[in-house]
DONUKOL-552770 format. One line per 4 residues: number of its first residue (from 1); for each residue x, y, z of C-alpha. Coordinates in nm, 3 decimals, padded with zeros to 5 digits. Layout:
N
NUM) X:Y:Z | ...
This chain:
420
1) 07.863:09.550:11.981 | 08.079:09.304:11.791 | 08.041:09.047:12.066 | 07.664:09.084:12.057
5) 07.665:09.036:11.681 | 07.888:08.728:11.715 | 07.661:08.583:11.983 | 07.354:08.648:11.768
9) 07.521:08.475:11.474 | 07.599:08.171:11.688 | 07.242:08.153:11.817 | 07.104:08.165:11.461
13) 07.350:07.901:11.348 | 07.248:07.674:11.637 | 06.881:07.733:11.552 | 06.940:07.630:11.191
17) 07.112:07.308:11.301 | 06.867:07.222:11.581 | 06.533:07.399:11.513 | 06.333:07.169:11.744
21) 06.545:07.266:12.045 | 06.471:07.634:11.996 | 06.100:07.569:11.936 | 06.075:07.365:12.257
25) 06.257:07.634:12.456 | 06.033:07.915:12.329 | 05.711:07.718:12.370 | 05.815:07.594:12.712
29) 05.897:07.945:12.829 | 05.560:08.082:12.712 | 05.381:07.784:12.872 | 05.557:07.850:13.203
33) 05.455:08.217:13.191 | 05.093:08.123:13.106 | 05.075:07.868:13.388 | 05.208:08.124:13.631
37) 04.943:08.372:13.513 | 04.675:08.103:13.554 | 04.767:08.070:13.924 | 04.608:08.405:13.998
41) 04.751:08.687:13.794 | 04.473:08.666:13.535 | 04.218:08.777:13.798 | 04.359:09.132:13.791
45) 04.224:09.198:13.440 | 03.953:08.935:13.390 | 03.584:09.014:13.361 | 03.492:08.660:13.467
49) 03.681:08.571:13.788 | 03.457:08.266:13.836 | 03.586:08.089:13.523 | 03.635:07.716:13.593
53) 03.981:07.568:13.621 | 03.927:07.323:13.335 | 03.855:07.616:13.101 | 04.167:07.798:13.216
57) 04.373:07.484:13.161 | 04.239:07.425:12.810 | 04.293:07.788:12.710 | 04.645:07.794:12.854
61) 04.753:07.478:12.675 | 04.573:07.578:12.354 | 04.754:07.913:12.337 | 05.104:07.773:12.401
65) 05.148:07.410:12.292 | 05.066:07.470:11.920 | 05.357:07.717:11.906 | 05.586:07.416:11.874
69) 05.483:07.407:11.505 | 05.466:07.783:11.452 | 05.747:07.784:11.193 | 05.658:07.473:10.997
73) 05.278:07.520:10.995 | 05.215:07.886:11.088 | 04.868:07.912:10.931 | 04.750:07.586:11.090
77) 04.872:07.703:11.430 | 04.681:08.030:11.396 | 04.362:07.854:11.286 | 04.389:07.619:11.585
81) 04.428:07.911:11.825 | 04.153:08.136:11.687 | 03.856:07.934:11.831 | 04.020:07.944:12.173
85) 04.072:08.318:12.134 | 03.699:08.360:12.058 | 03.607:08.155:12.368 | 03.853:08.358:12.575
89) 03.692:08.683:12.459 | 03.329:08.563:12.480 | 03.361:08.429:12.836 | 03.551:08.736:12.953
93) 03.837:08.524:13.086 | 04.096:08.744:12.914 | 04.394:08.522:12.982 | 04.720:08.693:12.893
97) 04.820:08.373:12.714 | 04.602:08.498:12.427 | 04.889:08.737:12.346 | 05.059:08.442:12.181
101) 04.839:08.524:11.880 | 05.099:08.795:11.815 | 05.367:08.525:11.793 | 05.158:08.326:11.545
105) 05.093:08.640:11.338 | 05.466:08.721:11.333 | 05.549:08.374:11.200 | 05.281:08.402:10.931
109) 05.437:08.732:10.819 | 05.779:08.569:10.828 | 05.706:08.247:10.640 | 05.407:08.314:10.408
113) 05.305:08.558:10.138 | 05.130:08.892:10.167 | 04.788:08.760:10.069 | 04.797:08.493:10.340
117) 04.910:08.754:10.590 | 04.622:08.988:10.505 | 04.343:08.735:10.549 | 04.516:08.594:10.859
121) 04.524:08.947:11.002 | 04.153:08.987:10.928 | 04.070:08.659:11.102 | 04.280:08.756:11.405
125) 04.076:09.074:11.441 | 03.769:08.853:11.503 | 03.838:08.776:11.872 | 03.925:09.143:11.930
129) 03.591:09.253:11.787 | 03.405:08.986:11.987 | 03.567:09.105:12.311 | 03.483:09.470:12.237
133) 03.119:09.397:12.149 | 03.070:09.144:12.431 | 03.207:09.375:12.701 | 03.169:09.734:12.576
137) 03.143:09.878:12.925 | 03.515:09.833:12.999 | 03.674:10.086:12.764 | 03.430:10.118:12.479
141) 03.441:09.939:12.146 | 03.669:10.191:11.973 | 03.913:10.212:12.261 | 03.934:09.833:12.274
145) 03.963:09.753:11.902 | 04.196:10.023:11.768 | 04.494:09.973:12.005 | 04.490:09.593:11.968
149) 04.447:09.611:11.591 | 04.738:09.857:11.573 | 04.956:09.632:11.789 | 04.874:09.336:11.566
153) 04.957:09.539:11.255 | 05.292:09.647:11.401 | 05.384:09.285:11.470 | 05.293:09.191:11.111
157) 05.504:09.479:10.975 | 05.803:09.372:11.183 | 05.767:09.017:11.052 | 05.754:09.135:10.691
161) 06.060:09.358:10.745 | 06.257:09.074:10.900 | 06.162:08.840:10.616 | 06.266:09.102:10.358
165) 06.602:09.140:10.529 | 06.653:08.764:10.534 | 06.570:08.737:10.164 | 06.809:09.023:10.086
169) 07.092:08.861:10.280 | 07.019:08.528:10.111 | 07.039:08.697:09.771 | 07.375:08.851:09.864
173) 07.508:08.512:09.974 | 07.389:08.352:09.651 | 07.542:08.632:09.446 | 07.873:08.589:09.628
177) 07.859:08.215:09.557 | 07.793:08.279:09.189 | 08.084:08.524:09.173 | 08.314:08.264:09.329
181) 08.200:08.008:09.073 | 08.256:08.256:08.789 | 08.598:08.345:08.928 | 08.700:07.979:08.942
185) 08.568:07.924:08.590 | 08.761:08.224:08.459 | 09.075:08.097:08.631 | 09.034:07.754:08.474
189) 08.972:07.906:08.132 | 09.279:08.127:08.168 | 09.487:07.827:08.271 | 09.362:07.623:07.976
193) 09.436:07.909:07.736 | 09.787:07.951:07.874 | 09.855:07.579:07.849 | 09.743:07.582:07.488
197) 09.969:07.877:07.418 | 10.266:07.713:07.591 | 10.201:07.387:07.405 | 10.207:07.575:07.075
201) 10.544:07.725:07.159 | 10.682:07.390:07.276 | 10.556:07.237:06.952 | 10.769:07.484:06.755
205) 11.075:07.400:06.963 | 11.024:07.025:06.922 | 10.971:07.073:06.549 | 11.299:07.264:06.527
209) 11.484:06.989:06.716 | 11.342:06.722:06.488 | 11.449:06.924:06.181 | 11.801:06.943:06.323
213) 11.800:06.568:06.389 | 11.688:06.500:06.032 | 11.962:06.721:05.889 | 12.227:06.564:06.110
217) 12.111:06.214:06.016 | 12.127:06.296:05.645 | 12.473:06.452:05.683 | 12.598:06.165:05.897
221) 12.488:05.902:05.647 | 12.659:06.097:05.369 | 12.983:06.135:05.567 | 12.986:05.779:05.705
225) 13.171:05.636:05.408 | 13.425:05.917:05.357 | 13.473:06.065:05.706 | 13.378:05.832:05.994
229) 13.489:06.092:06.252 | 13.238:06.346:06.119 | 12.970:06.075:06.116 | 13.042:05.998:06.485
233) 13.010:06.368:06.565 | 12.677:06.378:06.385 | 12.553:06.078:06.582 | 12.658:06.245:06.909
237) 12.475:06.563:06.810 | 12.170:06.357:06.714 | 12.170:06.192:07.058 | 12.198:06.527:07.238
241) 11.930:06.694:07.029 | 11.693:06.397:07.051 | 11.724:06.387:07.430 | 11.635:06.757:07.441
245) 11.340:06.695:07.210 | 11.227:06.402:07.425 | 11.238:06.619:07.737 | 11.040:06.895:07.569
249) 10.788:06.640:07.441 | 10.732:06.508:07.793 | 10.674:06.860:07.919 | 10.438:06.922:07.631
253) 10.233:06.621:07.737 | 10.231:06.754:08.094 | 10.094:07.084:07.969 | 09.815:06.908:07.783
257) 09.708:06.702:08.084 | 09.347:06.737:08.200 | 09.281:06.711:08.574 | 08.923:06.797:08.688
261) 09.032:06.834:09.050 | 09.296:07.089:08.963 | 09.204:07.446:09.062 | 09.380:07.779:09.055
265) 09.498:07.914:09.391 | 09.291:08.200:09.539 | 09.381:08.539:09.408 | 09.552:08.398:09.099
269) 09.392:08.661:08.883 | 09.627:08.701:08.589 | 09.812:09.010:08.492 | 10.035:09.126:08.217
273) 10.042:09.140:07.842 | 09.952:08.860:07.604 | 10.245:08.913:07.370 | 10.167:08.615:07.152
277) 09.799:08.688:07.086 | 09.742:08.725:06.717 | 09.455:08.830:06.504 | 09.515:08.537:06.273
281) 09.218:08.302:06.273 | 09.427:07.991:06.335 | 09.637:08.152:06.606 | 09.958:08.015:06.446
285) 10.261:08.235:06.494 | 10.470:08.316:06.194 | 10.786:08.429:06.386 | 11.028:08.185:06.556
289) 11.006:08.152:06.932 | 11.230:08.400:07.116 | 11.532:08.294:07.320 | 11.761:08.465:07.567
293) 11.963:08.606:07.280 | 11.660:08.827:07.216 | 11.657:08.958:07.575 | 11.860:09.268:07.487
297) 11.615:09.353:07.213 | 11.324:09.313:07.457 | 11.485:09.540:07.716 | 11.565:09.804:07.455
301) 11.201:09.800:07.348 | 11.090:09.851:07.709 | 11.335:10.138:07.750 | 11.206:10.304:07.435
305) 10.855:10.276:07.584 | 10.968:10.496:07.876 | 11.076:10.251:08.148 | 11.441:10.276:08.258
309) 11.581:09.923:08.299 | 11.912:09.818:08.453 | 12.036:09.465:08.379 | 12.281:09.236:08.554
313) 12.380:08.905:08.390 | 12.594:08.635:08.555 | 12.709:08.341:08.345 | 12.615:08.236:07.994
317) 12.299:08.087:07.846 | 12.461:07.914:07.552 | 12.407:07.560:07.686 | 12.053:07.628:07.806
321) 11.782:07.426:07.622 | 11.543:07.631:07.407 | 11.242:07.554:07.629 | 11.414:07.689:07.938
325) 11.531:07.996:07.750 | 11.175:08.063:07.638 | 11.044:08.027:07.996 | 11.297:08.277:08.135
329) 11.233:08.515:07.848 | 10.853:08.507:07.893 | 10.872:08.561:08.270 | 11.098:08.864:08.228
333) 10.873:08.991:07.948 | 10.559:08.964:08.161 | 10.726:09.126:08.462 | 10.847:09.426:08.260
337) 10.510:09.457:08.088 | 10.336:09.472:08.425 | 10.573:09.744:08.539 | 10.484:09.944:08.229
341) 10.111:09.893:08.298 | 10.094:09.943:08.672 | 10.423:10.095:08.792 | 10.340:10.457:08.721
345) 10.528:10.729:08.531 | 10.836:10.744:08.760 | 10.900:10.372:08.792 | 11.236:10.211:08.721
349) 11.316:09.842:08.687 | 11.609:09.610:08.754 | 11.660:09.274:08.582 | 11.908:09.026:08.728
353) 11.973:08.688:08.563 | 12.215:08.425:08.687 | 12.294:08.105:08.495 | 12.417:07.802:08.689
357) 12.530:07.454:08.600 | 12.303:07.193:08.447 | 12.048:07.442:08.316 | 11.978:07.612:08.652
361) 11.860:07.971:08.616 | 11.769:08.243:08.864 | 11.597:08.559:08.739 | 11.474:08.852:08.949
365) 11.281:09.152:08.820 | 11.213:09.438:09.062 | 11.074:09.785:09.013 | 11.012:10.103:09.211
369) 10.654:10.153:09.094 | 10.328:10.133:09.278 | 10.272:09.806:09.462 | 09.937:09.675:09.583
373) 09.679:09.428:09.468 | 09.610:09.580:09.126 | 09.885:09.375:08.963 | 09.760:09.042:09.099
377) 09.389:09.116:09.063 | 09.385:09.281:08.728 | 09.120:09.174:08.480 | 09.173:09.050:08.130
381) 09.539:08.942:08.133 | 09.684:08.597:08.184 | 10.042:08.691:08.281 | 10.068:08.543:08.629
385) 09.889:08.224:08.522 | 10.131:08.187:08.231 | 10.434:08.246:08.454 | 10.323:07.976:08.695
389) 10.242:07.726:08.423 | 10.577:07.777:08.249 | 10.770:07.755:08.575 | 10.591:07.436:08.677
393) 10.703:07.267:08.353 | 11.061:07.263:08.477 | 10.989:07.207:08.847 | 11.084:07.563:08.935
397) 10.945:07.819:09.177 | 10.796:08.160:09.108 | 10.744:08.431:09.368 | 10.552:08.747:09.286
401) 10.443:09.020:09.524 | 10.491:09.375:09.653 | 10.811:09.491:09.819 | 10.798:09.615:10.182
405) 10.827:09.987:10.099 | 10.703:10.020:09.743 | 10.749:09.846:09.414 | 10.707:09.489:09.294
409) 10.928:09.180:09.275 | 10.913:08.873:09.052 | 11.162:08.597:09.133 | 11.207:08.290:08.912
413) 11.424:07.993:08.999 | 11.467:07.689:08.773 | 11.658:07.391:08.914 | 11.917:07.189:08.729
417) 11.782:06.989:08.441 | 11.712:06.624:08.512 | 11.913:06.397:08.281 | 11.692:06.217:08.028
C-alpha cells in the first residue's frame, strides 16, 4: 500500500511539472480507443449502421482532441463537444467516444464552481434527452434518460469530492507553512531577547571594570609621587582590568550584531526559567550580576526547592573573568531549573565543574528525571537559546539532550581565553 501511495505521489508530482505530457497521453489513449471503436465496434450498439465514414471521423476527433485543453478550459471543451453529442444522438450513430463527455464533466466539477457545474450538467443532459426522444423504441425514454443522468451525476459528485480533498490538503500545507514561519519568527524573537538580556549583563560587568580602572588610576596618580612601587602596581592592575573590559566590550558588540541570514537551528525551542525577568518597566536590574562565588547559594536554593543536588568542583575560579563566570553560572542555573520543571518528583541532579588554565571551564549537569522532547520543545522559556548565545560569546560548545536510559545532560565547555 505504501508503494502504491509513493507511486501515486510521484505521478502527481510529474503531472504538476509537465502537465502537457499527461494531457497528451490521456487524450491520445482515448483517441486510440475511439479509432478502434470506429473500425467496427460501434456497429454493435448503433441505430444507424449506414453512417458515413466522414461523420464517424468528425465525431471521433471532436470527442477526443478537445480533451487536450480539458484542465485549462473545461467549460469551453464541453461547449465544443455538446453540438457533436447532439449530432451523435440525432443520427443514431451512438459512438462510444461520446462517453468522453463524462471526462469533460469531471474536469468542470474539479476546476470550476458549483453554479457552473449545475448549468453544465443541465446542458449535458440535452444530448441524452435528444437520444431518448429520437429513438424511444430502444429502451423507452425513462429507461434511457435516468441511468445516463445518474451516471453523469455520479461523475460530477466524484469530481466535487476530489476537488474538496485537494483544497483541504492545500489548506493543511499552507497552515503548516504558516506554523513554520511563526516558529522561525518566535525563535528569532527569543534570540533577540536573549541577546538584549546578555548585553545588559555584560554592560554591568564592563561598567564595574571601568569603575575599578578609574579608582586605580586615581590611586596611582596619588601614590606616584610618594610610592612609585605602588603606582607601578596600580598601572599593572589597570592594564589587566582594561584588557578584560576590552574583551567583554568586543563580546558585547558581537551580541548586538544584526544578521538577517542568521536563523535558529530546528528544534531550538527554548526551555528553562527566565531568572532575570523583572516587572520593572525599564527592565534594569538592581542587584549585581552573579558569579561563581554565588554557585553554592544557587545550589542550596535548588535543594530547598526539593531537588537533591550533588556537586563536584575541580580547580579554582578565582582568576576567571567575570563574563565567563556569569556564563557558567547561568548555564548551571538553567539546567537545574529545567530539572525542577521537567524532571519529576523523584529526580536527582549532579553538577560537575572543572576549571583549567587560561580561563578554560568544563561544566556538566546531569539528572535522573524524565527525558524526552518536552525539555527542548517547551513553550514560553528561552533557556536553551540563552545557553547557546552565552556559550557562543566565548567560542565554546554546548551539548544538551536526553541520556540513553533516562534523565538529561547539559555539557558546557569553554576554551582557553584568547589573549587580548
